[in-house]
Every structure is written in C-alpha cells, then in structure tokens.
C-alpha positions as CSV (number, residue, x, y, z in Angstrom):
1,I,213.4,129.8,128.3
2,T,214.4,131.8,125.2
3,N,216.0,128.8,123.8
4,V,213.0,126.7,124.5
5,K,210.7,129.2,122.8
6,K,213.0,129.3,119.8
7,L,213.0,125.5,119.6
8,T,209.2,125.3,120.0
9,G,208.7,127.9,117.3
10,S,211.0,126.2,114.9
11,S,209.4,122.8,115.5
12,T,205.7,123.9,115.2
13,S,205.8,126.3,112.2
14,P,206.9,123.7,109.6
15,R,204.3,121.2,110.8
16,T,201.5,123.8,110.5
17,S,202.7,124.8,106.9
18,Y,202.9,121.1,105.9
19,N,199.4,120.3,107.2
20,Y,197.9,123.2,105.2
21,R,199.7,122.2,102.0
22,D,198.6,118.6,102.5
23,H,195.0,119.5,103.1
24,Q,195.0,121.8,100.0
25,A,196.4,118.9,97.9
26,V,193.6,116.6,99.0
27,Q,191.0,119.2,98.2
28,E,192.5,119.8,94.7
29,Q,192.4,116.0,94.0
30,C,188.8,115.9,95.1
31,Q,188.1,118.8,92.8
32,E,189.7,117.1,89.8
33,K,187.8,113.9,90.4
34,Q,184.5,115.7,90.8
35,N,185.2,117.6,87.5
36,A,186.0,114.3,85.7
37,I,182.7,112.8,86.9
38,E,180.7,115.8,85.9
39,N,182.3,116.0,82.5
40,S,181.7,112.3,82.0
41,T,178.0,112.5,82.9
42,T,177.6,115.6,80.7
43,E,179.1,113.8,77.7
44,S,176.9,110.8,78.4
45,L,173.8,113.0,78.5
46,R,174.8,114.6,75.2
47,L,175.1,111.1,73.6
48,V,171.7,110.1,74.9
49,Q,170.1,113.2,73.5
50,E,171.8,112.7,70.2
51,T,170.6,109.1,70.1
52,L,167.0,110.2,70.8
53,N,167.2,112.8,68.0
54,I,168.3,110.1,65.6
55,G,165.6,107.7,66.8
56,A,162.9,110.4,66.4
57,A,164.0,111.0,62.8
58,T,163.9,107.3,62.1
59,A,160.5,107.0,63.6
60,A,159.2,109.8,61.4
61,E,160.6,108.1,58.3
62,L,159.0,104.8,59.4
63,E,155.7,106.5,59.9
64,G,155.8,108.0,56.4
65,Q,156.7,104.5,55.0
66,G,153.7,103.0,56.7
67,K,151.4,105.7,55.2
68,Q,152.7,104.8,51.7
69,I,152.1,101.1,52.3
70,D,148.5,101.9,53.4
71,K,147.9,104.0,50.4
72,I,149.2,101.3,48.0
73,H,147.0,98.8,49.7
74,G,143.9,101.0,49.4
75,N,144.7,101.6,45.6
76,L,144.9,97.8,45.0
77,V,141.6,97.3,46.8
78,D,140.0,99.9,44.5
79,I,141.5,98.2,41.4
80,N,140.2,94.8,42.4
81,Q,136.7,96.3,43.0
82,S,136.8,97.9,39.5
83,V,137.9,94.6,38.0
84,K,134.9,92.9,39.6
85,K,132.6,95.5,38.1
86,S,134.2,95.1,34.7
87,E,133.8,91.3,34.8
88,H,130.2,91.7,35.7
89,H,129.6,93.8,32.5
90,V,131.7,91.6,30.3
91,R,129.8,88.5,31.4
92,G,126.6,90.2,30.3
93,I,128.1,91.0,26.9
94,K,129.4,87.5,26.3
95,S,126.0,85.7,26.2
96,I,122.4,85.7,27.2
97,F,123.2,83.3,29.9
98,G,125.7,85.7,31.3
99,A,123.1,88.4,31.4
100,L,120.7,86.1,33.2
101,W,123.5,85.2,35.7
102,N,124.1,88.9,36.3
103,R,120.4,89.5,36.9
104,A,120.3,86.6,39.3
105,T,123.4,87.4,41.3
106,G,123.1,91.2,41.1
107,P,126.0,93.6,40.8
108,P,129.2,92.9,42.8
109,K,129.1,94.0,46.4
110,E,131.3,96.9,47.4
111,Q,134.2,95.8,49.5
112,L,134.0,97.2,53.0
113,N,136.8,99.7,53.8
114,L,138.3,98.6,57.0
115,P,139.5,101.2,59.4
116,K,143.2,101.9,59.1
117,V,145.4,101.3,62.0
118,E,147.3,104.4,62.9
119,P,151.0,103.8,63.6
120,I,152.2,104.2,67.1
121,A,153.9,107.6,67.4
122,A,157.3,107.7,68.9
123,P,157.6,109.6,72.2
124,S,158.5,113.2,71.8
125,T,162.1,114.2,72.3
126,S,161.8,117.9,71.8
127,G,164.3,120.1,73.6
128,S,168.0,119.7,74.0
129,A,170.0,118.5,76.9
130,P,170.5,121.3,79.4
131,G,174.0,122.6,79.6
132,R,176.2,122.9,82.7
133,S,175.3,125.8,85.0
134,A,177.7,128.7,85.4
135,D,180.9,127.6,87.2
136,V,181.1,129.3,90.6
137,R,184.5,127.9,91.4
138,S,186.9,130.9,91.9
139,G,189.3,130.0,94.6
140,P,192.0,127.4,95.1
141,L,190.0,125.7,97.9
142,Y,187.2,123.2,97.3
143,T,184.5,124.7,99.5
144,T,181.4,123.0,100.8
145,E,179.2,125.1,98.6
146,K,181.1,124.3,95.4
147,H,181.0,120.6,96.3
148,R,177.2,120.8,96.7
149,L,176.7,122.6,93.4
150,D,178.9,120.1,91.5
151,T,177.2,117.2,93.1
152,Q,173.8,118.6,92.2
153,R,174.8,119.0,88.6
154,T,176.1,115.4,88.4
155,H,172.8,114.2,90.1
156,D,170.7,116.2,87.5
157,N,172.8,114.7,84.6
158,L,172.3,111.2,85.9
159,Q,168.5,111.8,86.4
160,Q,168.2,113.0,82.8
161,I,170.3,110.1,81.5
162,G,167.8,107.7,83.1
163,V,164.8,109.5,81.6
164,G,166.5,109.5,78.2
165,V,167.3,105.8,78.4
166,Q,163.6,105.1,79.3
167,S,162.5,107.2,76.3
168,M,164.8,105.2,74.0
169,R,163.3,102.0,75.2
170,E,159.7,103.2,74.6
171,M,160.8,104.5,71.2
172,A,162.3,101.2,70.2
173,L,159.1,99.3,71.3
174,S,156.9,101.6,69.3
175,M,159.0,101.3,66.2
176,G,159.0,97.5,66.6
177,D,155.2,97.5,66.7
178,E,155.0,99.7,63.6
179,L,157.4,97.4,61.8
180,D,155.2,94.4,62.7
181,R,152.1,96.2,61.4
182,Q,153.8,97.1,58.2
183,N,155.0,93.5,57.6
184,K,151.4,92.3,58.0
185,K,150.2,95.0,55.7
186,L,152.7,94.0,53.1
187,V,151.3,90.5,53.1
188,D,147.9,92.0,52.3
189,V,149.4,94.1,49.6
190,N,151.0,91.1,47.9
191,Q,147.6,89.2,48.1
192,E,145.7,92.2,46.6
193,A,148.3,92.6,43.9
194,D,148.1,88.9,42.9
195,R,144.3,89.1,42.9
196,A,144.4,92.2,40.7
197,N,146.9,90.6,38.3
198,L,144.7,87.5,37.8
199,G,141.6,89.6,37.4
200,V,143.1,91.9,34.8
201,N,144.5,89.0,32.8
202,K,141.1,87.2,32.8
203,L,139.3,90.4,31.9
204,T,141.8,90.9,29.0
205,K,141.2,87.4,27.6
206,D,137.5,87.7,27.8
207,M,137.5,91.1,26.0
208,N,139.8,89.7,23.3
209,K,137.3,86.8,22.7
210,I,134.4,89.2,22.4
211,I,136.4,91.4,20.0
212,A,137.4,88.3,17.9
213,K,133.7,87.2,17.6
214,S,132.5,90.6,16.6
C-alpha cells in the first residue's frame, strides 16, 4: 500500500504542476493579444483625432478664403456702380443730346445687393481623444475583471473611431460644398472685373476727348 501511495503521489503531482503552468501560459498569451489590440485601437483613435484637427484647421482657412472672395466681389460691384454714375455725368458734359438722354433715362439704377451665402461650417472637433484608463492589471493571471475592463476600453476606442470617421466624412462634404461655392463666386468676380475694366477704359477715353475739346 505504501508503495502504491508513493507511486500515486509521484504520478499526480507533476501532472497538476504541468496543467497549472500550461493554463498560465495560455492566459499570458491572451493578455498579450488583448494588449496588442488595445494599443492598436488607441493608436488608430489618435490618428483619427489628429486628422480631424488638421481638417478643422483647413476648413477654417477655407472659410477665410471664401470671405476674402466675397469681399473682392462686393468691391468690384461697387466700382462698376461708380463707373455707371460717372458715365452718366460724362454723357451730360459731352453734348446737349447727352444731357437730354440723361434726363430721359434718369440716373443709373442702384444694383441690388444680393444676400451673401454663408459657407457651411465644418463640424466641431473640439476635445481630444480620451486616454487609456488606469491599468488595473497587477497579478500574473488574466482575471475575468481585467478582461472585462480591457474589452471595454477596446470597445470604447472602436466606437470613438467610428464617430471620428463619420465626422471626417461630414467635414469633407462641407469643404467640398464650400469649394464649389467659391468656384462659382470666382466666375462672378472675373465677370465683374472685366466689366469694370471696360467701363474704366471707356470713361477714360471720353474724358480725354472732353479735355482735348476744351
């Protein structure tokens, strides 16, 4: 019996020790993979937030550019209106027929100021990506609670990555709309500039003729 107990003890002890070490190794591998996934999602979230910040800065510059184009267009409209008034007065100076024409047609009508189309603002991206919560892992074993916390952090990161990607899509669409608006406004600017150039040249020729006759 003693021999049997010795044999039994010598055969079960190594098996128990081996199973524990094997189980611990599996837990450590799971821990490493979970850490890698969490680190990957955290880095992806950081890149998404960085892209949003760059997009917000670009949208702000684009909005400022649009305001400058609107201002230039408004100035050209004012110039053309002033040229029309000057032509009206020069026509009256040139001859009696011009004065009669001015009286018949009246002063040039003021050009209506069309309402300006405000650029579409990019979605707000204030705030930074939340960092990882405090690490609660302290022991060699990968406990159920630690697994739950790690999984929750990964889930939160993925959720915020999805929100960030959606924000980038909306930002890209709004900037595309603003670029289309500015392109159309630039066409109007070119037309107003050509009209102002022709008007000023004609006005200059008429004034030179009047000066030469006087």
